[in-house]
mmCIF file as gemmi writes it, N, C-alpha and C atoms, coordinates in Angstrom:
data_model
loop_
_atom_site.group_PDB
_atom_site.id
_atom_site.type_symbol
_atom_site.label_atom_id
_atom_site.label_alt_id
_atom_site.label_comp_id
_atom_site.label_asym_id
_atom_site.label_entity_id
_atom_site.label_seq_id
_atom_site.pdbx_PDB_ins_code
_atom_site.Cartn_x
_atom_site.Cartn_y
_atom_site.Cartn_z
_atom_site.occupancy
_atom_site.B_iso_or_equiv
_atom_site.pdbx_formal_charge
_atom_site.auth_seq_id
_atom_site.auth_asym_id
_atom_site.pdbx_PDB_model_num
ATOM 1 N N . ALA Axp A 1 ? 30.336 31.879 -62.182 1 0 ? 1 A 1
ATOM 2 C CA . ALA Axp A 1 ? 29.509 30.874 -63.16 1 0 ? 1 A 1
ATOM 3 C C . ALA Axp A 1 ? 29.121 32.106 -64.028 1 0 ? 1 A 1
ATOM 4 N N . LEU Axp A 2 ? 28.459 33.232 -63.355 1 0 ? 2 A 1
ATOM 5 C CA . LEU Axp A 2 ? 28.364 34.29 -64.519 1 0 ? 2 A 1
ATOM 6 C C . LEU Axp A 2 ? 29.074 34.751 -65.47 1 0 ? 2 A 1
ATOM 7 N N . ARG Axp A 3 ? 30.485 34.739 -65.168 1 0 ? 3 A 1
ATOM 8 C CA . ARG Axp A 3 ? 31.7 35.465 -65.98 1 0 ? 3 A 1
ATOM 9 C C . ARG Axp A 3 ? 31.751 34.367 -67.226 1 0 ? 3 A 1
ATOM 10 N N . ASN Axp A 4 ? 31.282 32.802 -66.669 1 0 ? 4 A 1
ATOM 11 C CA . ASN Axp A 4 ? 31.395 31.891 -68.209 1 0 ? 4 A 1
ATOM 12 C C . ASN Axp A 4 ? 30.439 32.058 -68.809 1 0 ? 4 A 1
ATOM 13 N N . LEU Axp A 5 ? 29.3 32.3 -68.466 1 0 ? 5 A 1
ATOM 14 C CA . LEU Axp A 5 ? 28.147 32.404 -69.105 1 0 ? 5 A 1
ATOM 15 C C . LEU Axp A 5 ? 28.506 33.657 -69.987 1 0 ? 5 A 1
ATOM 16 N N . VAL Axp A 6 ? 28.959 34.686 -69.658 1 0 ? 6 A 1
ATOM 17 C CA . VAL Axp A 6 ? 28.785 35.856 -70.417 1 0 ? 6 A 1
ATOM 18 C C . VAL Axp A 6 ? 29.888 35.501 -71.648 1 0 ? 6 A 1
ATOM 19 N N . ALA Axp A 7 ? 31.02 34.921 -71.094 1 0 ? 7 A 1
ATOM 20 C CA . ALA Axp A 7 ? 31.973 34.89 -72.231 1 0 ? 7 A 1
ATOM 21 C C . ALA Axp A 7 ? 31.579 33.857 -73.236 1 0 ? 7 A 1
ATOM 22 N N . ARG Axp A 8 ? 30.422 33.513 -73.194 1 0 ? 8 A 1
ATOM 23 C CA . ARG Axp A 8 ? 29.903 32.747 -74.179 1 0 ? 8 A 1
ATOM 24 C C . ARG Axp A 8 ? 28.778 33.446 -74.969 1 0 ? 8 A 1
ATOM 25 N N . LEU Axp A 9 ? 28.431 34.803 -74.774 1 0 ? 9 A 1
ATOM 26 C CA . LEU Axp A 9 ? 27.536 35.548 -75.248 1 0 ? 9 A 1
ATOM 27 C C . LEU Axp A 9 ? 28.433 36.292 -76.292 1 0 ? 9 A 1
ATOM 28 N N . SER Axp A 10 ? 27.534 36.517 -77.612 1 0 ? 10 A 1
ATOM 29 C CA . SER Axp A 10 ? 28.382 37.708 -78.254 1 0 ? 10 A 1
ATOM 30 C C . SER Axp A 10 ? 27.595 39.005 -78.033 1 0 ? 10 A 1
ATOM 31 N N . THR Axp A 11 ? 28.206 39.919 -78.857 1 0 ? 11 A 1
ATOM 32 C CA . THR Axp A 11 ? 27.856 41.325 -78.441 1 0 ? 11 A 1
ATOM 33 C C . THR Axp A 11 ? 26.416 41.213 -78.747 1 0 ? 11 A 1
ATOM 34 N N . SER Axp A 12 ? 25.655 41.947 -78.047 1 0 ? 12 A 1
ATOM 35 C CA . SER Axp A 12 ? 23.986 41.795 -78.135 1 0 ? 12 A 1
ATOM 36 C C . SER Axp A 12 ? 23.531 40.365 -78.153 1 0 ? 12 A 1
ATOM 37 N N . GLY Axp A 13 ? 24.134 39.652 -77.312 1 0 ? 13 A 1
ATOM 38 C CA . GLY Axp A 13 ? 23.578 38.197 -76.873 1 0 ? 13 A 1
ATOM 39 C C . GLY Axp A 13 ? 22.536 38.603 -75.762 1 0 ? 13 A 1
ATOM 40 N N . VAL Axp A 14 ? 21.702 37.473 -75.835 1 0 ? 14 A 1
ATOM 41 C CA . VAL Axp A 14 ? 20.795 37.535 -74.673 1 0 ? 14 A 1
ATOM 42 C C . VAL Axp A 14 ? 20.94 36.587 -73.918 1 0 ? 14 A 1
ATOM 43 N N . LEU Axp A 15 ? 20.642 36.933 -72.639 1 0 ? 15 A 1
ATOM 44 C CA . LEU Axp A 15 ? 20.966 36.023 -71.345 1 0 ? 15 A 1
ATOM 45 C C . LEU Axp A 15 ? 19.874 36.052 -70.393 1 0 ? 15 A 1
ATOM 46 N N . TYR Axp A 16 ? 19.136 34.851 -70.194 1 0 ? 16 A 1
ATOM 47 C CA . TYR Axp A 16 ? 17.966 34.657 -69.421 1 0 ? 16 A 1
ATOM 48 C C . TYR Axp A 16 ? 18.442 34.128 -68.258 1 0 ? 16 A 1
ATOM 49 N N . LEU Axp A 17 ? 18.209 34.426 -66.952 1 0 ? 17 A 1
ATOM 50 C CA . LEU Axp A 17 ? 18.949 34.31 -65.74 1 0 ? 17 A 1
ATOM 51 C C . LEU Axp A 17 ? 17.924 34.399 -64.805 1 0 ? 17 A 1
ATOM 52 N N . SER Axp A 18 ? 17.502 33.542 -63.598 1 0 ? 18 A 1
ATOM 53 C CA . SER Axp A 18 ? 16.985 33.535 -62.425 1 0 ? 18 A 1
ATOM 54 C C . SER Axp A 18 ? 17.504 33.169 -61.371 1 0 ? 18 A 1
ATOM 55 N N . PHE Axp A 19 ? 17.64 33.749 -60.116 1 0 ? 19 A 1
ATOM 56 C CA . PHE Axp A 19 ? 18.176 33.188 -59.058 1 0 ? 19 A 1
ATOM 57 C C . PHE Axp A 19 ? 17.521 34.016 -57.97 1 0 ? 19 A 1
ATOM 58 N N . PRO Axp A 20 ? 17.786 33.311 -56.566 1 0 ? 20 A 1
ATOM 59 C CA . PRO Axp A 20 ? 16.801 33.771 -55.427 1 0 ? 20 A 1
ATOM 60 C C . PRO Axp A 20 ? 17.211 35.428 -54.858 1 0 ? 20 A 1
ATOM 61 N N . ILE Axp A 21 ? 16.616 36.141 -54.927 1 0 ? 21 A 1
ATOM 62 C CA . ILE Axp A 21 ? 16.827 37.336 -54.468 1 0 ? 21 A 1
ATOM 63 C C . ILE Axp A 21 ? 16.056 37.765 -53.018 1 0 ? 21 A 1
ATOM 64 N N . SER Axp A 22 ? 16.846 38.786 -52.237 1 0 ? 22 A 1
ATOM 65 C CA . SER Axp A 22 ? 16.369 39.15 -51.167 1 0 ? 22 A 1
ATOM 66 C C . SER Axp A 22 ? 16.925 40.497 -50.896 1 0 ? 22 A 1
ATOM 67 N N . LYS Axp A 23 ? 16.137 41.425 -49.648 1 0 ? 23 A 1
ATOM 68 C CA . LYS Axp A 23 ? 16.57 42.649 -49.521 1 0 ? 23 A 1
ATOM 69 C C . LYS Axp A 23 ? 17.972 42.69 -48.736 1 0 ? 23 A 1
ATOM 70 N N . GLN Axp A 24 ? 18.332 41.398 -48.452 1 0 ? 24 A 1
ATOM 71 C CA . GLN Axp A 24 ? 19.733 41.45 -47.964 1 0 ? 24 A 1
ATOM 72 C C . GLN Axp A 24 ? 20.553 40.125 -48.412 1 0 ? 24 A 1
ATOM 73 N N . SER Axp A 25 ? 21.685 40.347 -49.313 1 0 ? 25 A 1
ATOM 74 C CA . SER Axp A 25 ? 22.471 39.305 -49.632 1 0 ? 25 A 1
ATOM 75 C C . SER Axp A 25 ? 23.011 38.67 -48.722 1 0 ? 25 A 1
ATOM 76 N N . ARG Axp A 26 ? 22.819 37.008 -48.901 1 0 ? 26 A 1
ATOM 77 C CA . ARG Axp A 26 ? 23.331 36.148 -48.045 1 0 ? 26 A 1
ATOM 78 C C . ARG Axp A 26 ? 23.767 34.924 -48.874 1 0 ? 26 A 1
ATOM 79 N N . ILE Axp A 27 ? 24.278 33.878 -47.986 1 0 ? 27 A 1
ATOM 80 C CA . ILE Axp A 27 ? 24.307 32.87 -48.413 1 0 ? 27 A 1
ATOM 81 C C . ILE Axp A 27 ? 23.827 31.578 -47.529 1 0 ? 27 A 1
ATOM 82 N N . GLU Axp A 28 ? 22.849 30.708 -47.767 1 0 ? 28 A 1
ATOM 83 C CA . GLU Axp A 28 ? 21.704 30.183 -47.2 1 0 ? 28 A 1
ATOM 84 C C . GLU Axp A 28 ? 22.799 28.618 -47.14 1 0 ? 28 A 1
ATOM 85 N N . PHE Axp A 29 ? 21.72 27.957 -46.093 1 0 ? 29 A 1
ATOM 86 C CA . PHE Axp A 29 ? 22.554 26.676 -46.268 1 0 ? 29 A 1
ATOM 87 C C . PHE Axp A 29 ? 23.264 25.737 -47.373 1 0 ? 29 A 1
ATOM 88 N N . ASN Axp A 30 ? 24.199 25.337 -47.494 1 0 ? 30 A 1
ATOM 89 C CA . ASN Axp A 30 ? 24.527 24.457 -48.529 1 0 ? 30 A 1
ATOM 90 C C . ASN Axp A 30 ? 24.933 25.195 -49.606 1 0 ? 30 A 1
ATOM 91 N N . ALA Axp A 31 ? 25.537 26.467 -49.157 1 0 ? 31 A 1
ATOM 92 C CA . ALA Axp A 31 ? 26.357 27.377 -50.334 1 0 ? 31 A 1
ATOM 93 C C . ALA Axp A 31 ? 25.374 28.304 -51.256 1 0 ? 31 A 1
ATOM 94 N N . HIS Axp A 32 ? 23.979 28.099 -51.095 1 0 ? 32 A 1
ATOM 95 C CA . HIS Axp A 32 ? 23.105 28.684 -51.996 1 0 ? 32 A 1
ATOM 96 C C . HIS Axp A 32 ? 22.983 30.236 -51.947 1 0 ? 32 A 1
ATOM 97 N N . ARG Axp A 33 ? 23.206 30.917 -52.941 1 0 ? 33 A 1
ATOM 98 C CA . ARG Axp A 33 ? 23.606 32.442 -52.756 1 0 ? 33 A 1
ATOM 99 C C . ARG Axp A 33 ? 21.906 33.163 -52.637 1 0 ? 33 A 1
ATOM 100 N N . VAL Axp A 34 ? 22.1 33.997 -52.183 1 0 ? 34 A 1
ATOM 101 C CA . VAL Axp A 34 ? 20.621 34.915 -52.011 1 0 ? 34 A 1
ATOM 102 C C . VAL Axp A 34 ? 21.268 36.474 -52.322 1 0 ? 34 A 1
ATOM 103 N N . ILE Axp A 35 ? 20.726 36.904 -53.208 1 0 ? 35 A 1
ATOM 104 C CA . ILE Axp A 35 ? 21.49 38.052 -53.973 1 0 ? 35 A 1
ATOM 105 C C . ILE Axp A 35 ? 20.375 39.358 -53.826 1 0 ? 35 A 1
ATOM 106 N N . SER Axp A 36 ? 20.699 40.8 -53.413 1 0 ? 36 A 1
ATOM 107 C CA . SER Axp A 36 ? 19.838 41.81 -53.157 1 0 ? 36 A 1
ATOM 108 C C . SER Axp A 36 ? 19.95 42.326 -54.841 1 0 ? 36 A 1
ATOM 109 N N . ILE Axp A 37 ? 18.68 43.2 -55.3 1 0 ? 37 A 1
ATOM 110 C CA . ILE Axp A 37 ? 18.668 43.734 -56.433 1 0 ? 37 A 1
ATOM 111 C C . ILE Axp A 37 ? 20.483 44.639 -56.742 1 0 ? 37 A 1
ATOM 112 N N . SER Axp A 38 ? 20.268 45.702 -55.761 1 0 ? 38 A 1
ATOM 113 C CA . SER Axp A 38 ? 21.627 46.197 -55.533 1 0 ? 38 A 1
ATOM 114 C C . SER Axp A 38 ? 22.734 45.682 -55.83 1 0 ? 38 A 1
ATOM 115 N N . GLU Axp A 39 ? 23.18 44.546 -55.457 1 0 ? 39 A 1
ATOM 116 C CA . GLU Axp A 39 ? 24.407 43.898 -55.597 1 0 ? 39 A 1
ATOM 117 C C . GLU Axp A 39 ? 23.899 43.21 -57.18 1 0 ? 39 A 1
ATOM 118 N N . SER Axp A 40 ? 22.916 42.708 -57.402 1 0 ? 40 A 1
ATOM 119 C CA . SER Axp A 40 ? 22.661 42.138 -58.74 1 0 ? 40 A 1
ATOM 120 C C . SER Axp A 40 ? 23.2 43.273 -59.805 1 0 ? 40 A 1
ATOM 121 N N . LEU Axp A 41 ? 22.63 44.286 -59.83 1 0 ? 41 A 1
ATOM 122 C CA . LEU Axp A 41 ? 22.907 45.445 -60.571 1 0 ? 41 A 1
ATOM 123 C C . LEU Axp A 41 ? 24.24 45.905 -60.731 1 0 ? 41 A 1
ATOM 124 N N . ASP Axp A 42 ? 25.239 45.988 -59.573 1 0 ? 42 A 1
ATOM 125 C CA . ASP Axp A 42 ? 26.519 45.932 -59.848 1 0 ? 42 A 1
ATOM 126 C C . ASP Axp A 42 ? 27.092 45.007 -60.45 1 0 ? 42 A 1
ATOM 127 N N . ILE Axp A 43 ? 26.543 43.692 -59.93 1 0 ? 43 A 1
ATOM 128 C CA . ILE Axp A 43 ? 27.561 42.444 -60.728 1 0 ? 43 A 1
ATOM 129 C C . ILE Axp A 43 ? 27.328 42.401 -62.238 1 0 ? 43 A 1
ATOM 130 N N . PHE Axp A 44 ? 26.051 43.053 -62.677 1 0 ? 44 A 1
ATOM 131 C CA . PHE Axp A 44 ? 25.642 43.007 -64.026 1 0 ? 44 A 1
ATOM 132 C C . PHE Axp A 44 ? 26.386 43.945 -64.981 1 0 ? 44 A 1
ATOM 133 N N . ALA Axp A 45 ? 26.849 45.292 -64.04 1 0 ? 45 A 1
ATOM 134 C CA . ALA Axp A 45 ? 27.501 46.233 -64.684 1 0 ? 45 A 1
ATOM 135 C C . ALA Axp A 45 ? 28.736 45.998 -64.857 1 0 ? 45 A 1
ATOM 136 N N . GLN Axp A 46 ? 29.398 45.136 -64.018 1 0 ? 46 A 1
ATOM 137 C CA . GLN Axp A 46 ? 30.789 44.627 -63.995 1 0 ? 46 A 1
ATOM 138 C C . GLN Axp A 46 ? 30.948 43.633 -65.368 1 0 ? 46 A 1
ATOM 139 N N . MET Axp A 47 ? 30.116 43.097 -65.47 1 0 ? 47 A 1
ATOM 140 C CA . MET Axp A 47 ? 29.965 42.058 -66.394 1 0 ? 47 A 1
ATOM 141 C C . MET Axp A 47 ? 29.673 42.421 -68.081 1 0 ? 47 A 1
ATOM 142 N N . ASP Axp A 48 ? 29.072 43.881 -68.023 1 0 ? 48 A 1
ATOM 143 C CA . ASP Axp A 48 ? 28.701 44.615 -69.163 1 0 ? 48 A 1
ATOM 144 C C . ASP Axp A 48 ? 27.457 44.008 -69.671 1 0 ? 48 A 1
ATOM 145 N N . LEU Axp A 49 ? 26.608 43.842 -68.624 1 0 ? 49 A 1
ATOM 146 C CA . LEU Axp A 49 ? 25.221 43.346 -69.112 1 0 ? 49 A 1
ATOM 147 C C . LEU Axp A 49 ? 24.364 44.414 -68.851 1 0 ? 49 A 1
ATOM 148 N N . GLU Axp A 50 ? 23.387 44.745 -69.567 1 0 ? 50 A 1
ATOM 149 C CA . GLU Axp A 50 ? 22.146 45.802 -69.38 1 0 ? 50 A 1
ATOM 150 C C . GLU Axp A 50 ? 20.79 44.758 -69.081 1 0 ? 50 A 1
ATOM 151 N N . VAL Axp A 51 ? 20.269 45.137 -68.373 1 0 ? 51 A 1
ATOM 152 C CA . VAL Axp A 51 ? 19.066 44.541 -68.014 1 0 ? 51 A 1
ATOM 153 C C . VAL Axp A 51 ? 17.875 45.095 -68.669 1 0 ? 51 A 1
ATOM 154 N N . ILE Axp A 52 ? 17.126 44.526 -69.41 1 0 ? 52 A 1
ATOM 155 C CA . ILE Axp A 52 ? 16.204 44.571 -70.659 1 0 ? 52 A 1
ATOM 156 C C . ILE Axp A 52 ? 14.942 44.412 -70.096 1 0 ? 52 A 1
ATOM 157 N N . ASN Axp A 53 ? 14.718 43.207 -68.953 1 0 ? 53 A 1
ATOM 158 C CA . ASN Axp A 53 ? 13.442 43.091 -68.359 1 0 ? 53 A 1
ATOM 159 C C . ASN Axp A 53 ? 13.943 42.195 -66.992 1 0 ? 53 A 1
ATOM 160 N N . PHE Axp A 54 ? 12.884 42.749 -66.076 1 0 ? 54 A 1
ATOM 161 C CA . PHE Axp A 54 ? 12.969 42.068 -64.872 1 0 ? 54 A 1
ATOM 162 C C . PHE Axp A 54 ? 11.218 41.895 -64.392 1 0 ? 54 A 1
ATOM 163 N N . VAL Axp A 55 ? 11.268 40.393 -63.805 1 0 ? 55 A 1
ATOM 164 C CA . VAL Axp A 55 ? 10.167 40.381 -63.154 1 0 ? 55 A 1
ATOM 165 C C . VAL Axp A 55 ? 10.541 39.242 -61.982 1 0 ? 55 A 1
ATOM 166 N N . TYR Axp A 56 ? 9.702 39.121 -60.963 1 0 ? 56 A 1
ATOM 167 C CA . TYR Axp A 56 ? 10.168 38.337 -59.731 1 0 ? 56 A 1
ATOM 168 C C . TYR Axp A 56 ? 9.108 37.678 -59.064 1 0 ? 56 A 1
ATOM 169 N N . VAL Axp A 57 ? 9.428 36.752 -58.539 1 0 ? 57 A 1
ATOM 170 C CA . VAL Axp A 57 ? 8.219 35.675 -57.752 1 0 ? 57 A 1
ATOM 171 C C . VAL Axp A 57 ? 8.275 36.389 -56.358 1 0 ? 57 A 1
ATOM 172 N N . ASP Axp A 58 ? 7.474 36.862 -55.526 1 0 ? 58 A 1
ATOM 173 C CA . ASP Axp A 58 ? 7.366 37.516 -54.249 1 0 ? 58 A 1
ATOM 174 C C . ASP Axp A 58 ? 7.485 36.25 -53.302 1 0 ? 58 A 1
ATOM 175 N N . ASP Axp A 59 ? 7.278 36.877 -51.786 1 0 ? 59 A 1
ATOM 176 C CA . ASP Axp A 59 ? 7.266 35.709 -51.142 1 0 ? 59 A 1
ATOM 177 C C . ASP Axp A 59 ? 6.26 34.731 -50.814 1 0 ? 59 A 1
ATOM 178 N N . ASP Axp A 60 ? 4.933 35.274 -51.551 1 0 ? 60 A 1
ATOM 179 C CA . ASP Axp A 60 ? 3.907 34.8 -51.421 1 0 ? 60 A 1
ATOM 180 C C . ASP Axp A 60 ? 3.465 33.769 -52.495 1 0 ? 60 A 1
ATOM 181 N N . GLY Axp A 61 ? 4.72 33.683 -53.741 1 0 ? 61 A 1
ATOM 182 C CA . GLY Axp A 61 ? 4.593 33.016 -54.571 1 0 ? 61 A 1
ATOM 183 C C . GLY Axp A 61 ? 3.935 33.581 -56.12 1 0 ? 61 A 1
ATOM 184 N N . LEU Axp A 62 ? 3.732 34.764 -55.891 1 0 ? 62 A 1
ATOM 185 C CA . LEU Axp A 62 ? 3.001 35.589 -56.904 1 0 ? 62 A 1
ATOM 186 C C . LEU Axp A 62 ? 4.236 36.128 -57.698 1 0 ? 62 A 1
ATOM 187 N N . LEU Axp A 63 ? 3.661 36.225 -59.131 1 0 ? 63 A 1
ATOM 188 C CA . LEU Axp A 63 ? 4.653 36.855 -59.967 1 0 ? 63 A 1
ATOM 189 C C . LEU Axp A 63 ? 4.439 38.335 -60.109 1 0 ? 63 A 1
ATOM 190 N N . GLN Axp A 64 ? 5.423 39.048 -60.009 1 0 ? 64 A 1
ATOM 191 C CA . GLN Axp A 64 ? 5.17 40.503 -60.042 1 0 ? 64 A 1
ATOM 192 C C . GLN Axp A 64 ? 6.072 41.46 -61.174 1 0 ? 64 A 1
ATOM 193 N N . GLN Axp A 65 ? 5.627 42.225 -61.653 1 0 ? 65 A 1
ATOM 194 C CA . GLN Axp A 65 ? 6.453 43.033 -62.857 1 0 ? 65 A 1
ATOM 195 C C . GLN Axp A 65 ? 6.154 44.342 -62.494 1 0 ? 65 A 1
ATOM 196 N N . PRO Axp A 66 ? 7.926 44.933 -62.189 1 0 ? 66 A 1
ATOM 197 C CA . PRO Axp A 66 ? 7.926 46.202 -61.942 1 0 ? 66 A 1
ATOM 198 C C . PRO Axp A 66 ? 7.2 47.192 -63.153 1 0 ? 66 A 1
ATOM 199 N N . SER Axp A 67 ? 6.667 48.425 -63.059 1 0 ? 67 A 1
ATOM 200 C CA . SER Axp A 67 ? 6.103 48.913 -64.129 1 0 ? 67 A 1
ATOM 201 C C . SER Axp A 67 ? 7.526 49.593 -64.918 1 0 ? 67 A 1
ATOM 202 N N . ASN Axp A 68 ? 8.349 49.911 -64.279 1 0 ? 68 A 1
ATOM 203 C CA . ASN Axp A 68 ? 9.291 50.71 -64.79 1 0 ? 68 A 1
ATOM 204 C C . ASN Axp A 68 ? 10.876 50.172 -64.519 1 0 ? 68 A 1
ATOM 205 N N . LEU Axp A 69 ? 11.561 50.132 -65.589 1 0 ? 69 A 1
ATOM 206 C CA . LEU Axp A 69 ? 13.059 49.46 -65.123 1 0 ? 69 A 1
ATOM 207 C C . LEU Axp A 69 ? 13.823 50.507 -64.256 1 0 ? 69 A 1
ATOM 208 N N . SER Axp A 70 ? 13.664 51.728 -64.648 1 0 ? 70 A 1
ATOM 209 C CA . SER Axp A 70 ? 14.38 52.629 -63.82 1 0 ? 70 A 1
ATOM 210 C C . SER Axp A 70 ? 14.083 52.982 -62.351 1 0 ? 70 A 1
ATOM 211 N N . GLU Axp A 71 ? 12.725 52.448 -62.161 1 0 ? 71 A 1
ATOM 212 C CA . GLU Axp A 71 ? 12.326 52.442 -60.936 1 0 ? 71 A 1
ATOM 213 C C . GLU Axp A 71 ? 12.538 50.845 -60.136 1 0 ? 71 A 1
ATOM 214 N N . LEU Axp A 72 ? 13.178 50.059 -60.385 1 0 ? 72 A 1
ATOM 215 C CA . LEU Axp A 72 ? 13.607 48.986 -59.755 1 0 ? 72 A 1
ATOM 216 C C . LEU Axp A 72 ? 13.775 49.266 -58.137 1 0 ? 72 A 1
ATOM 217 N N . ASP Axp A 73 ? 12.994 48.279 -56.983 1 0 ? 73 A 1
ATOM 218 C CA . ASP Axp A 73 ? 13.597 48.859 -55.701 1 0 ? 73 A 1
ATOM 219 C C . ASP Axp A 73 ? 14.825 48.441 -54.927 1 0 ? 73 A 1
ATOM 220 N N . SER Axp A 74 ? 15.854 48.994 -55.772 1 0 ? 74 A 1
ATOM 221 C CA . SER Axp A 74 ? 17.338 48.444 -55.671 1 0 ? 74 A 1
ATOM 222 C C . SER Axp A 74 ? 17.962 48.689 -53.872 1 0 ? 74 A 1
ATOM 223 N N . LEU Axp A 75 ? 16.987 49.724 -53.278 1 0 ? 75 A 1
ATOM 224 C CA . LEU Axp A 75 ? 17.468 49.672 -51.701 1 0 ? 75 A 1
ATOM 225 C C . LEU Axp A 75 ? 16.985 48.578 -50.995 1 0 ? 75 A 1
ATOM 226 N N . ASN Axp A 76 ? 15.835 48.167 -50.973 1 0 ? 76 A 1
ATOM 227 C CA . ASN Axp A 76 ? 14.825 47.142 -50.28 1 0 ? 76 A 1
ATOM 228 C C . ASN Axp A 76 ? 14.375 45.999 -50.749 1 0 ? 76 A 1
ATOM 229 N N . THR Axp A 77 ? 14.68 45.929 -51.986 1 0 ? 77 A 1
ATOM 230 C CA . THR Axp A 77 ? 14.449 44.647 -53.209 1 0 ? 77 A 1
ATOM 231 C C . THR Axp A 77 ? 13.016 44.347 -52.766 1 0 ? 77 A 1
ATOM 232 N N . TYR Axp A 78 ? 12.067 45.379 -52.668 1 0 ? 78 A 1
ATOM 233 C CA . TYR Axp A 78 ? 10.644 44.872 -52.251 1 0 ? 78 A 1
ATOM 234 C C . TYR Axp A 78 ? 10.319 44.083 -51.18 1 0 ? 78 A 1
ATOM 235 N N . ASN Axp A 79 ? 11.494 44.254 -50.26 1 0 ? 79 A 1
ATOM 236 C CA . ASN Axp A 79 ? 11.447 43.77 -48.575 1 0 ? 79 A 1
ATOM 237 C C . ASN Axp A 79 ? 11.189 42.351 -48.807 1 0 ? 79 A 1
ATOM 238 N N . LEU Axp A 80 ? 11.611 41.607 -49.801 1 0 ? 80 A 1
ATOM 239 C CA . LEU Axp A 80 ? 11.591 40.252 -50.05 1 0 ? 80 A 1
ATOM 240 C C . LEU Axp A 80 ? 12.682 39.494 -48.81 1 0 ? 80 A 1
ATOM 241 N N . ASN Axp A 81 ? 11.95 38.317 -48.458 1 0 ? 81 A 1
ATOM 242 C CA . ASN Axp A 81 ? 12.803 37.579 -47.666 1 0 ? 81 A 1
ATOM 243 C C . ASN Axp A 81 ? 14.026 36.274 -48.627 1 0 ? 81 A 1
ATOM 244 N N . TYR Axp A 82 ? 12.802 35.79 -49.405 1 0 ? 82 A 1
ATOM 245 C CA . TYR Axp A 82 ? 13.447 34.998 -50.335 1 0 ? 82 A 1
ATOM 246 C C . TYR Axp A 82 ? 12.533 34.644 -51.41 1 0 ? 82 A 1
ATOM 247 N N . GLY Axp A 83 ? 12.615 35.637 -52.371 1 0 ? 83 A 1
ATOM 248 C CA . GLY Axp A 83 ? 11.745 35.437 -53.724 1 0 ? 83 A 1
ATOM 249 C C . GLY Axp A 83 ? 13 35.131 -54.838 1 0 ? 83 A 1
ATOM 250 N N . CYS Axp A 84 ? 12.138 35.149 -56.192 1 0 ? 84 A 1
ATOM 251 C CA . CYS Axp A 84 ? 13.122 34.478 -57.181 1 0 ? 84 A 1
ATOM 252 C C . CYS Axp A 84 ? 13.088 35.681 -58.189 1 0 ? 84 A 1
ATOM 253 N N . GLY Axp A 85 ? 14.41 36.279 -58.72 1 0 ? 85 A 1
ATOM 254 C CA . GLY Axp A 85 ? 14.302 37.277 -59.637 1 0 ? 85 A 1
ATOM 255 C C . GLY Axp A 85 ? 14.465 36.805 -60.712 1 0 ? 85 A 1
ATOM 256 N N . ILE Axp A 86 ? 13.926 37.255 -62.132 1 0 ? 86 A 1
ATOM 257 C CA . ILE Axp A 86 ? 13.944 36.294 -63.486 1 0 ? 86 A 1
ATOM 258 C C . ILE Axp A 86 ? 14.206 37.989 -64.104 1 0 ? 86 A 1
ATOM 259 N N . TRP Axp A 87 ? 15.653 37.774 -64.94 1 0 ? 87 A 1
ATOM 260 C CA . TRP Axp A 87 ? 16.331 38.672 -65.649 1 0 ? 87 A 1
ATOM 261 C C . TRP Axp A 87 ? 16.333 38.603 -66.993 1 0 ? 87 A 1
ATOM 262 N N . THR Axp A 88 ? 16 39.473 -67.985 1 0 ? 88 A 1
ATOM 263 C CA . THR Axp A 88 ? 16.592 39.128 -69.268 1 0 ? 88 A 1
ATOM 264 C C . THR Axp A 88 ? 17.902 40.274 -69.212 1 0 ? 88 A 1
ATOM 265 N N . LEU Axp A 89 ? 18.922 39.645 -69.671 1 0 ? 89 A 1
ATOM 266 C CA . LEU Axp A 89 ? 20.131 40.33 -70.03 1 0 ? 89 A 1
ATOM 267 C C . LEU Axp A 89 ? 20.531 40.747 -71.803 1 0 ? 89 A 1
ATOM 268 N N . VAL Axp A 90 ? 21.222 41.767 -71.549 1 0 ? 90 A 1
ATOM 269 C CA . VAL Axp A 90 ? 21.831 41.813 -73.097 1 0 ? 90 A 1
ATOM 270 C C . VAL Axp A 90 ? 23.441 42.294 -72.571 1 0 ? 90 A 1
ATOM 271 N N . HIS Axp A 91 ? 24.245 41.557 -73.31 1 0 ? 91 A 1
ATOM 272 C CA . HIS Axp A 91 ? 25.764 41.795 -73.398 1 0 ? 91 A 1
ATOM 273 C C . HIS Axp A 91 ? 25.897 43.217 -74.478 1 0 ? 91 A 1
ATOM 274 N N . LYS Axp A 92 ? 26.416 43.806 -73.703 1 0 ? 92 A 1
ATOM 275 C CA . LYS Axp A 92 ? 26.994 45.126 -74.696 1 0 ? 92 A 1
ATOM 276 C C . LYS Axp A 92 ? 28.014 45.054 -75.174 1 0 ? 92 A 1
């Protein structure tokens, strides 16, 4: 699905994307994918997408904004069980 979205972006085109995130990537009931931040960043790199903004909704339903994109918790995904990552990406 992401490949199809990126194919429709022009160079420097902006993509707003959100999906479930967790400390461990997995597939939930009925094929819902939950993806860690580290796997997300790997996928974005393969698709020539650069992260220009990231916020997330934590397990308590609170909106969180990391202070610095270079310090995203890609190892533990903020210890989330089932959060929502909200990404702003630009096509290189």
